[in-house]
C-alpha positions as CSV (number, residue, x, y, z in Angstrom):
1,M,-7.7,-6.3,17.9
2,K,-4.9,-4.3,19.0
3,L,-1.8,-4.4,16.8
4,S,1.9,-3.6,17.5
5,I,4.2,-2.3,14.7
6,R,8.0,-1.9,14.6
7,H,9.2,-1.0,10.9
8,D,13.0,0.1,10.4
9,T,14.2,0.9,7.0
10,T,18.0,1.4,6.4
11,Y,19.5,2.6,3.6
12,S,23.6,2.4,3.0
13,Y,25.4,3.3,0.3
14,D,28.9,2.5,-1.3
15,D,30.1,6.3,-1.5
16,R,28.9,9.4,0.5
17,V,25.6,10.9,-0.3
18,R,25.7,14.5,-0.8
19,A,22.2,15.1,-0.2
20,S,19.0,13.3,0.0
21,I,15.1,13.6,0.5
22,Q,13.1,11.1,1.7
23,Y,9.0,11.2,1.5
24,L,7.4,9.2,4.4
25,R,4.1,8.0,4.5
26,L,4.6,5.9,7.7
27,T,1.9,7.6,10.2
28,P,-1.7,5.9,10.3
29,Q,-4.6,8.1,11.0
30,D,-7.8,7.4,12.9
31,S,-10.8,6.2,10.9
32,E,-14.0,4.2,11.4
33,R,-12.1,1.0,11.6
34,Q,-8.7,1.8,13.3
35,R,-7.5,3.9,16.2
36,V,-4.0,5.0,16.7
37,L,-3.2,4.5,20.5
38,D,0.5,5.5,20.0
39,W,2.8,6.2,17.2
40,R,6.1,7.8,16.7
41,L,8.9,8.1,13.9
42,E,12.6,7.6,14.7
43,L,14.3,9.9,12.1
44,P,17.8,11.5,11.9
45,R,16.2,14.9,12.7
46,P,12.9,16.3,13.7
47,V,10.6,16.8,10.8
48,R,7.3,18.5,11.0
49,A,3.9,16.5,9.4
50,Q,1.7,17.8,6.7
51,L,-1.0,16.2,4.4
52,D,-0.4,15.4,0.8
53,P,-3.0,15.9,-2.0
54,Y,-4.9,12.6,-0.7
55,G,-5.0,13.3,2.7
56,N,-2.2,11.1,4.1
57,I,0.1,12.3,6.8
58,L,3.6,13.0,5.2
59,H,6.8,13.6,6.8
60,V,9.7,15.0,4.4
61,L,13.2,14.1,5.7
62,T,15.8,16.3,4.1
63,L,19.3,15.9,4.6
64,D,21.7,18.4,3.0
65,E,25.0,17.2,4.7
66,P,27.1,14.2,3.6
67,H,26.0,10.7,5.0
68,E,26.8,7.2,4.3
69,S,23.5,5.8,5.8
70,I,20.0,6.4,6.7
71,L,17.9,4.8,9.3
72,I,14.1,5.5,9.5
73,G,12.0,3.9,12.2
74,A,8.4,3.8,13.1
75,R,6.7,2.3,16.3
76,G,3.3,2.1,17.6
77,Q,-0.1,0.6,18.5
78,V,-3.1,0.7,16.6
79,E,-6.4,-0.7,17.5
80,I,-8.5,-2.6,14.7
81,D,-12.3,-3.0,14.3
82,E,-12.4,-6.5,12.8
83,R,-16.2,-6.3,12.4
84,R,-16.3,-3.1,10.1
85,E,-16.3,-4.1,6.4
86,A,-16.4,-0.6,4.9
87,E,-15.3,2.9,5.5
88,H,-17.0,6.2,4.9
89,E,-15.3,9.6,3.8
90,S,-16.7,12.9,3.0
91,Q,-14.0,13.5,0.1
92,S,-15.1,12.7,-3.5
93,A,-14.1,9.3,-4.7
94,L,-14.2,10.5,-8.7
95,P,-10.3,11.4,-8.4
96,F,-9.8,7.5,-8.1
97,L,-11.1,7.0,-11.5
98,R,-8.2,8.3,-13.0
99,V,-5.4,6.0,-14.4
100,S,-1.8,6.3,-14.0
101,H,1.3,4.9,-15.8
102,L,1.4,2.0,-13.3
103,T,-2.3,1.2,-13.6
104,Q,-2.9,1.9,-17.2
105,P,-5.1,-1.0,-18.6
106,D,-4.5,-2.7,-21.8
107,Q,-7.1,-4.8,-23.4
108,A,-5.9,-8.0,-22.1
109,L,-7.0,-6.3,-18.6
110,R,-10.2,-4.7,-19.9
111,D,-11.3,-8.0,-21.3
112,F,-10.3,-9.9,-18.2
113,A,-12.5,-7.4,-16.1
114,Q,-15.3,-7.6,-18.4
115,R,-15.2,-11.6,-18.3
116,H,-15.4,-11.9,-14.6
117,C,-17.8,-8.9,-13.9
118,A,-19.9,-8.7,-17.0
119,S,-22.5,-5.9,-16.2
120,R,-22.0,-6.5,-12.3
121,R,-20.7,-3.3,-10.7
122,D,-21.1,-4.7,-7.1
123,R,-18.9,-6.2,-4.2
124,S,-19.7,-9.8,-5.3
125,G,-18.6,-9.0,-8.8
126,L,-15.3,-7.7,-7.5
127,I,-14.8,-10.2,-5.2
128,E,-14.9,-12.7,-8.1
129,L,-12.5,-10.5,-10.2
130,M,-10.1,-10.6,-6.8
131,H,-10.0,-14.4,-6.9
132,A,-9.6,-14.8,-10.5
133,L,-6.7,-12.3,-10.5
134,N,-5.0,-14.1,-7.7
135,Q,-5.4,-17.4,-9.7
136,H,-4.0,-15.7,-13.0
137,M,-1.1,-14.1,-11.0
138,P,0.2,-16.2,-8.3
139,Y,2.4,-14.6,-5.6
140,K,5.9,-15.0,-6.5
141,P,8.4,-12.5,-4.9
142,G,11.1,-11.3,-7.2
143,S,9.1,-12.0,-10.3
144,T,8.7,-8.2,-11.1
145,Q,10.4,-4.8,-10.6
146,V,9.2,-1.9,-8.5
147,D,8.4,0.0,-11.8
148,S,6.5,-2.9,-13.2
149,T,2.9,-1.8,-14.8
150,A,-0.1,-3.8,-14.3
151,A,-0.1,-4.8,-17.9
152,E,3.5,-6.2,-17.6
153,A,3.0,-8.2,-14.4
154,F,-0.7,-9.4,-15.8
155,A,1.1,-10.6,-18.9
156,G,3.8,-12.3,-16.9
157,R,1.3,-14.0,-14.8
158,E,2.8,-13.7,-11.4
159,G,3.7,-10.8,-9.2
160,V,3.6,-9.5,-5.4
161,C,1.1,-7.7,-3.5
162,Q,1.9,-4.3,-5.4
163,D,1.2,-5.9,-8.7
164,H,-1.9,-7.8,-7.7
165,T,-3.2,-4.3,-6.3
166,H,-2.3,-2.5,-9.5
167,A,-4.0,-5.1,-11.7
168,F,-7.1,-4.7,-9.7
169,L,-7.3,-1.2,-9.9
170,A,-6.6,-1.2,-13.6
171,C,-9.5,-3.7,-14.0
172,A,-12.0,-1.9,-11.7
173,R,-11.2,1.6,-13.2
174,S,-12.0,0.1,-16.6
175,L,-15.2,-0.8,-15.3
176,G,-16.1,2.8,-14.1
177,I,-15.6,1.9,-10.4
178,P,-13.2,4.4,-8.4
179,A,-10.6,2.2,-7.0
180,R,-7.3,3.2,-4.8
181,Y,-4.0,1.8,-4.0
182,V,-3.4,1.1,0.0
183,S,-0.3,0.7,1.6
184,G,-0.2,-0.5,5.1
185,Y,0.6,-3.5,7.5
186,L,-0.8,-7.0,7.7
187,C,-0.8,-9.2,10.7
188,T,-0.1,-12.6,9.5
189,E,1.6,-15.8,10.4
190,D,2.5,-16.9,6.9
191,E,6.3,-16.0,6.8
192,N,6.2,-16.0,3.1
193,H,4.3,-12.8,3.0
194,L,6.0,-9.5,4.4
195,A,4.0,-7.6,7.0
196,S,4.5,-4.8,5.0
197,H,1.3,-4.9,2.7
198,A,-0.4,-3.3,0.0
199,W,-4.1,-3.9,-1.1
200,A,-7.0,-2.1,-2.9
201,E,-10.4,-0.3,-2.0
202,A,-13.2,0.2,-4.2
203,W,-15.8,2.7,-4.0
204,L,-19.3,0.8,-3.8
205,D,-22.8,2.1,-2.4
206,G,-21.1,5.2,-1.0
207,A,-18.1,3.5,1.0
208,W,-14.9,2.1,0.4
209,Y,-14.4,-1.9,0.6
210,S,-11.0,-3.7,0.7
211,F,-9.9,-6.2,-1.6
212,D,-7.0,-8.0,-0.7
213,V,-5.9,-9.8,-4.1
214,T,-2.7,-11.4,-2.3
215,N,-4.7,-13.1,0.5
216,C,-8.1,-13.4,-1.4
217,L,-9.5,-11.4,1.3
218,A,-12.3,-9.1,1.1
219,R,-12.7,-8.1,4.7
220,P,-9.6,-6.3,6.3
221,E,-9.7,-7.7,9.7
222,R,-6.0,-7.7,10.3
223,H,-5.1,-4.8,8.1
224,L,-3.6,-1.4,9.3
225,K,-3.9,1.2,6.8
226,L,-1.1,3.8,6.2
227,A,-1.8,5.7,3.1
228,V,-3.8,5.6,0.0
229,G,-3.2,7.0,-3.7
230,L,-3.6,6.3,-7.4
231,D,-0.9,3.5,-7.3
232,Y,2.4,2.7,-5.3
233,L,4.1,5.8,-6.2
234,D,1.4,8.1,-4.2
235,A,1.2,5.7,-1.2
236,S,4.5,4.1,-0.8
237,P,5.9,4.4,2.9
238,V,9.2,5.3,2.0
239,R,10.3,7.0,-1.2
240,G,13.2,9.0,-2.0
241,M,16.0,10.6,-4.2
242,R,19.7,11.6,-3.8
243,R,22.8,13.0,-5.2
244,G,25.8,11.0,-5.0
245,G,26.4,7.8,-3.0
246,G,26.9,5.5,-5.7
247,S,25.1,1.9,-5.1
248,E,22.2,1.6,-2.5
249,Q,21.5,-1.1,-0.5
250,M,18.1,-1.2,1.3
251,H,17.1,-3.3,4.1
252,A,13.3,-3.3,5.5
253,R,12.3,-5.0,8.9
254,V,8.9,-5.0,9.9
255,L,7.4,-6.7,12.6
256,V,3.6,-6.6,13.3
257,S,2.1,-8.3,16.3
258,Q,-1.0,-8.9,18.1
259,L,-1.5,-7.6,21.4
260,Q,-3.5,-9.1,24.4
261,A,-6.8,-6.9,25.1
262,D,-5.6,-5.7,28.2
263,S,-2.3,-4.5,26.8
């Protein structure tokens, strides 16, 4: 399957920003299940690519002059291997046993993971956990904040893909299973779900397996991976800071479409 992506993020400010810095993890990489055919970023100025500690392609956009808005664009085409269920990597998965502030499991999450997985530490157990979390936390836009923790979203019994992923990571790690946050895109006809998406991967039998709690999918047939990390903060496609500017308005527009085989 070939996917075409157009992703635009616009920041506008009430006052002039004196200086800003944006950390961009908006560039996918080739892997066993995806091949980048064409990709480019459209930025206010040229920026050199580098790798972050998790191996993601990172661009750091620094604007030292005053500005009132920023437009960040990503364009490209990627081919997805729909048949591949797992990906292998040479790097150790052990760092993804660590918890973070956003994925710290409380007793309720530990009990939930134990109740649904018991002694199982296999894919079937995690698929059951995925479905249970989907039932416990129905998808509801606006129900949480960007800094909501897994425990807070779980207690509130609703959330978005970021919350679903954090809760799954908290549960999996509490069971001793390395698991990581994945940011990327999802090709879907469901207009209630944004094309910009997040899901989890867990390390089982020497490979990474996907678990999309929001859509109850354990096979990444229409998922395009951008970045991975311990949580949202590590893998967010666009994240930044600024001096001045007053109130901020952010608008993101993401279009993911399937291309014909001969495109």
